[in-house]
Residue, then its C-alpha position, 0 to 999 in steps of 0.5 A: x327358947x327365949x334366947x334366939x341366939x342360942x337356937x340351933x335352927x332358924x326358919x321363916x317357913x313353918x313351925x310345929x307347936x304343941x297344939x298347932x302347925x303354921x306355914x308362913x304364919x298361916x294355920x295349917x288347918x286353914x291351909x288344908x281347908x282352903x288351898x290345894x297342894x300346888x298352892x301350898x307349895x307356892x305359899x311355902x316358896x313365895x311366902x304368901x298364897x297365890x291369887x286365883x290367876x297365879x294358882x292356875x298358872x303354877x298348877x299348869x306349870x306343874x302339870x306340864x312337867x309331871x312326865x315326858x315319856x322315857x326321857x333321861x330321868x325316867x330311864x334312870x329311875x327304871x334302871x334303878x327300879x329294875x335292879x331291885x332298889x327301894x322306891x325312894x332310891x329309884x326316885x332319887x336317882x331320877x331326880x339326880x339326872x336333872x342338870x343343866x342339859x336335862x330339866x335345869x336349863x330353865x334356871x339358866x334361862x331365867x337368870x339370863x332373862x332377869x339380867x337382860x330385863x334388869x339392864x333394859x332401859x327404854x329399849x324395845x323388847x326385840x332389841x333386848x332379845x337380840x342382845x341376849x342372843x348376841x351375848x350367848x353367841x359371843x361366848x360360844x353358848x346356845x340360848x337355853x330354853x329353845x329348841x327340843x330334840x324330840x319336838x322339832x316342830x315346837x314343844x307342845x307344852x310351851x304354847x298351852x302355857x303361854x295361852x294360860x298365862x295370857x288368859x290369866x293376865x300373867x304374861x309379863x315382861x319375862x314372857x314377852x322377852x322369851x317370845x321375842x327371843x323365839x322370834x329372833x331365833x326362828x327368823x335367824x336360825x330356823x323354826x326348830x328353835x321355838x320356845x320349849x318347856x324350860x324356856x316358858x317355865x323360866x319366863x313364867x316363874x319370873x313373872x310369878x315373882x320367883x327368883x331364877x333359882x326356883x325354876x329347877x326345883x319346880x321341875x324336880x317337884x313336878x317330875x316326882x309323881x311321874x318318877x314314882x309311877x315309872x318305878x312302880x310300873x318297871x317293878x310290876x310289869x317288866x322282868x328283873x334287871x334288863x337293858x332299857x333301850x337299844x343295844x350297845x356298840x363296842x368300838x374299843x381295841x380288838x381282843x388282845x392278850x396280857x401275855x403278848x404285851 
């Protein structure tokens, strides 16, 4: 359409033309030949293909987040699958559990890291970390991205991702701040508050050049393969409609009659 003001949609992401498709200006045929899926997602989100180092770190983040046993998102996906719903409904239900307390803490942590790094002058990173923690404590909030109810001795996913970032030279200011916060929390509170998957995702996404708002979508994108196979396994291996998990304890009123009101 010649008059762009009359267009119903505008996008800088991709375009389907009669004889070709482009992603961020790159021919799709070249993308298919030269990039893997994770690198293509990186291209769509950031606007440029990743370097070899960026691709390795981004792939590692996705692999580390793909599944986590029967956690909230998988459990809900299985409930919906056990009810006989189609696969897309099962996966969508699992995705909808990704909130501030499950999978979404990385976005909050990334915003905190970015705000405190932006306000940093020549302060040592340990002082920046102490200020971040003090601000959260003053507001009565926990520091997101640290500690894990299942991995009380430390999230095994965090250290391997830190190691990969260091190997690739992508351990920037955000990761340095996250590790400084970890040191302060472990020293002041206890070893149970080590960096978790949300915290390391927040730091590495910032160091990769992403806006904090991309930390949560990364979890969603990474978790979908796991949700798909949990839905299929539930459908194929288990009985239809079952209670997943432990029993239920009722602690409401004793039995009573409406006639005795």
